[in-house]
C-alpha positions in Angstrom: 137.2 233.5 216.3 136.6 229.9 215.1 137.7 228.7 211.8 134.9 227.8 209.5 134.4 224.1 209.5 134.0 222.1 206.4 130.4 221.0 206.0 130.0 217.3 206.9 128.5 216.4 203.7 131.8 217.1 201.9 134.1 215.0 204.3 133.1 211.6 203.1 133.6 212.1 199.4 136.9 213.8 199.9 138.3 210.8 201.9 137.1 208.4 199.2 138.8 210.4 196.5 142.2 210.3 198.4 142.0 206.5 198.7 141.2 206.1 195.2 144.2 208.1 194.0 146.6 206.2 196.3 145.4 202.7 195.4 144.9 202.9 191.6 148.4 203.4 190.4 149.6 201.5 187.4 150.0 197.7 188.0 153.8 197.1 187.8 154.7 195.2 184.6 156.7 192.0 184.9 160.0 192.4 182.9 159.9 190.4 179.8 161.9 187.2 180.2 165.2 187.0 178.3 164.8 184.6 175.3 166.3 181.1 175.9 169.2 180.0 173.9 168.1 177.6 170.9 167.8 174.1 172.2 167.4 175.0 175.8 165.2 172.7 177.8 163.9 175.5 179.9 161.8 176.9 177.0 160.3 173.4 176.3 159.4 172.7 179.9 158.3 176.2 181.0 155.3 175.9 183.4 152.7 178.4 184.0 152.6 180.3 187.4 151.5 178.4 190.4 147.7 178.3 190.6 147.3 179.3 187.0 144.7 177.2 185.0 145.7 177.0 181.4 143.0 177.4 179.0 141.9 174.7 176.6 143.3 176.7 173.7 146.8 176.8 175.4 147.1 173.1 175.9 149.5 171.3 173.8 148.0 169.7 170.7 147.6 165.9 170.7 150.0 164.1 168.6 148.5 162.0 165.8 148.9 158.3 166.5 151.1 156.5 164.2 149.5 154.1 161.7 149.6 150.5 162.7 152.7 148.6 161.5 152.1 145.2 159.8 153.5 142.4 161.9 156.3 140.3 160.5 155.2 136.7 159.5 154.4 134.7 162.6 154.5 137.8 164.9 151.5 138.6 166.9 149.2 141.4 165.7 148.5 144.2 168.1 144.9 144.9 169.2 143.4 147.6 166.9 145.9 147.0 164.2 144.6 147.4 160.6 146.5 144.2 159.8 144.1 141.3 159.6 145.4 138.0 161.0 145.8 135.2 158.4 143.5 132.4 159.4 144.5 128.9 158.4 141.6 127.4 156.3 140.0 124.2 157.7 141.2 121.1 155.9 138.7 119.4 153.7 138.9 115.7 154.5 137.6 114.8 151.1 140.7 116.3 149.6 143.2 114.5 151.9 145.2 111.5 150.8 144.4 108.1 152.3 146.4 107.4 155.3 146.5 111.1 156.4 145.3 112.0 159.8 142.5 114.5 160.3 141.3 116.0 163.5 137.6 115.6 163.4 136.0 118.8 164.9 132.8 117.0 165.8 134.6 115.0 168.5 138.1 116.4 168.8 139.8 113.1 168.0 142.4 112.3 165.3 141.0 110.0 162.7 142.5 108.4 159.6 141.4 109.1 156.1 140.4 105.9 154.4 139.5 105.4 150.7 136.2 103.8 149.8 134.6 104.0 153.3 131.3 102.8 152.0 132.9 99.4 151.5 135.2 99.4 154.6 134.7 97.2 157.6 136.4 98.4 160.8 137.7 95.4 162.7 138.6 95.8 166.4 140.3 92.7 167.9 143.3 90.9 169.3 145.9 88.6 167.9 143.3 86.4 166.1 142.5 89.5 163.9 145.9 91.3 163.9 147.6 89.3 161.0 146.7 90.4 157.6 146.0 86.7 156.8 144.0 86.2 160.0 140.7 84.4 159.7 138.5 87.4 160.7 140.2 89.5 158.0 139.8 86.8 155.4 136.1 86.3 156.2 135.4 90.0 155.8 137.4 90.3 152.7 135.5 87.4 151.2 132.3 89.5 151.8 133.8 92.3 149.7 135.0 94.5 152.5 138.2 96.5 152.7 139.4 95.9 156.3 140.7 98.5 158.5 142.1 97.0 161.7 142.2 98.6 165.1 143.6 96.6 168.0 146.7 94.6 169.1 147.6 91.2 170.2 147.3 90.6 173.9 144.4 93.0 174.2 140.6 92.5 175.0 137.7 94.1 176.6 139.6 94.2 179.9 143.1 92.8 179.0 145.9 95.2 177.9 149.3 94.3 176.6 151.3 96.8 178.4 151.8 99.2 175.4 148.2 99.2 174.3 145.3 99.5 176.5 142.2 97.4 176.4 139.6 98.0 173.6 137.9 101.0 175.3 141.0 102.5 176.9 142.9 102.2 173.7 140.2 104.0 171.9 139.9 106.9 174.4 143.5 107.3 174.8 144.3 107.3 171.1 146.5 104.2 171.1 145.0 103.4 167.8 142.9 105.5 165.6 139.5 105.0 164.0 138.9 106.0 160.4 137.0 109.2 159.5 133.7 108.9 158.0 130.9 106.2 158.0 132.1 102.7 157.5 129.8 100.1 156.1 130.4 97.7 159.1 132.0 97.8 162.5 133.1 94.4 163.9 134.3 93.7 167.4 136.1 90.4 168.0 137.9 89.0 171.0 137.7 87.8 174.6 140.4 85.2 174.5 142.9 87.3 176.6 140.2 88.3 179.0 139.6 84.6 179.6 143.3 83.9 180.1 143.8 86.6 182.5 140.9 86.1 184.8 138.6 89.0 183.9 135.4 88.7 185.7 132.0 88.6 183.9 131.2 92.0 185.4 134.4 93.6 184.1 133.9 92.1 180.6 130.4 93.3 180.4 131.0 96.7 181.8 133.8 97.4 179.3 131.9 95.8 176.4 129.0 98.2 177.2 131.2 101.2 177.2 132.9 100.2 173.9 129.7 99.7 172.1 128.2 102.9 173.4 131.3 104.9 172.1 131.4 103.2 168.8 127.7 103.6 168.1 128.0 107.3 169.0 131.0 107.6 166.6 129.4 105.7 163.8 125.6 106.1 164.2 124.9 105.1 160.5 127.0 101.9 160.3 126.1 98.3 160.8 127.5 96.4 163.7 128.6 92.8 164.4 130.4 91.0 167.1 132.5 87.8 166.9 133.1 85.8 170.0 136.0 83.9 171.5 137.5 81.1 169.5 137.5 77.9 171.5 136.9 74.1 171.5 133.5 74.2 173.2 132.4 74.1 176.7 132.3 70.2 176.7 135.6 69.7 174.9 138.1 71.7 176.9 136.8 75.2 175.9 136.6 76.2 179.6 136.8 79.9 180.3 137.1 80.8 176.7 133.8 79.2 175.8 132.2 80.9 178.7 133.4 84.3 177.7 132.0 83.6 174.2 128.6 82.9 175.6 128.7 86.0 177.9 129.5 88.3 174.9 126.5 86.8 173.1 124.2 88.2 175.8 125.8 91.6 175.5 125.3 91.6 171.7 121.7 90.6 172.1 121.0 93.4 174.5 122.2 95.9 171.9 120.6 94.0 169.0 123.9 93.4 167.4 124.4 90.3 165.3 126.6 87.8 167.2 128.8 85.2 165.6 129.6 82.6 168.3 133.0 80.8 167.7 133.3 79.3 171.1 133.1 75.7 169.7 134.4 76.2 166.2 137.8 74.3 166.8 135.9 71.2 167.7 132.8 71.6 165.6 134.8 71.9 162.5 137.6 69.6 163.5 140.2 72.4 163.2 142.0 71.9 166.5 144.7 70.1 164.5 145.5 73.3 162.8 146.4 75.2 165.8 149.9 76.6 165.6 150.5 77.1 169.3 147.3 75.9 171.1 145.6 79.3 170.6 146.4 80.7 167.1 145.7 79.0 163.7 148.3 78.0 161.2 147.7 79.2 157.6 145.5 76.3 156.9 143.4 77.0 159.9 143.1 80.7 159.2 141.9 79.9 155.6 139.2 77.5 156.8 137.9 79.6 159.5 137.9 82.6 157.2 135.6 80.6 154.7 133.2 79.6 157.6 133.1 83.2 158.9 132.2 84.5 155.3 129.3 82.0 155.3 128.0 83.3 158.7 128.3 86.9 157.7 126.3 86.1 154.4 123.5 84.4 156.5 123.2 87.5 158.6 123.0 89.7 155.5 126.2 91.5 156.2 127.7 91.5 152.8 129.5 94.6 151.7 127.2 97.0 149.8 127.3 96.7 146.1 128.0 100.1 144.5 127.4 101.1 140.9 130.5 100.8 138.8 130.4 104.4 137.8 129.8 105.6 141.4 132.4 107.9 142.9 133.7 106.6 146.2 134.0 109.4 148.6 135.7 109.4 151.8 132.5 109.3 153.8 
């Protein structure tokens, strides 16, 4: 006799029930880790299990950034610091003492503060102009100018003296410094050293052009004048000196600059006898030539401007 078989429709559910009972036991609990001793580095550096992704709430909180610390005097200030760097205020040239050197932001050059610039004549020249009692200075002073001299003996449009460059090089290199502001008159004197050292016409003209352009750019509101090369005259032994004087007159004319030719003054005014060394004047000669120069300046309308007695005399 056959055993009664379980109906097929009950087999599948019974198998599923057995599998469920075998696989759904309690998940084993991981034993709680023993507490770490105080100060142990393990608790501070414990890492989550491999593959675990920490939640945002579990991430370590960000430390508040420390407030910026003021830098000590002279120390650099870090980027983002609340400390504001102390800026050195720009100097006011009007408040600076005469003789002070001011770096002009307009051209980047050092310039000298001069009092009463509205009555100042800037004189660029050689050894004829360098002495305080030299005839070019005396002539300008007689016309009411305060003279500010730039130059050196042995120099010229092309000639240099070893320590100071020629006129344009000395200006550009800073061998001498021009005054700050706008002078009443700018005077260029010279040419004798260029004649003595064989400078060509082309060299003299080229450097004179450069010098005039630079000075006019620096002092666009000032009057200009040129004084030539002191000599005896082309027919009386003036030679190359008188030639350079005539050459410079053409340069001045091109730039509409009043020119005072002195290429024959030693003979014309009978002053060769007052030469101290064949080139430079003695005190009598300087005084005589200064008086003659003042007369020529007056004829050209180049007297110093007359200012009201109560007028303030600013730097510029």
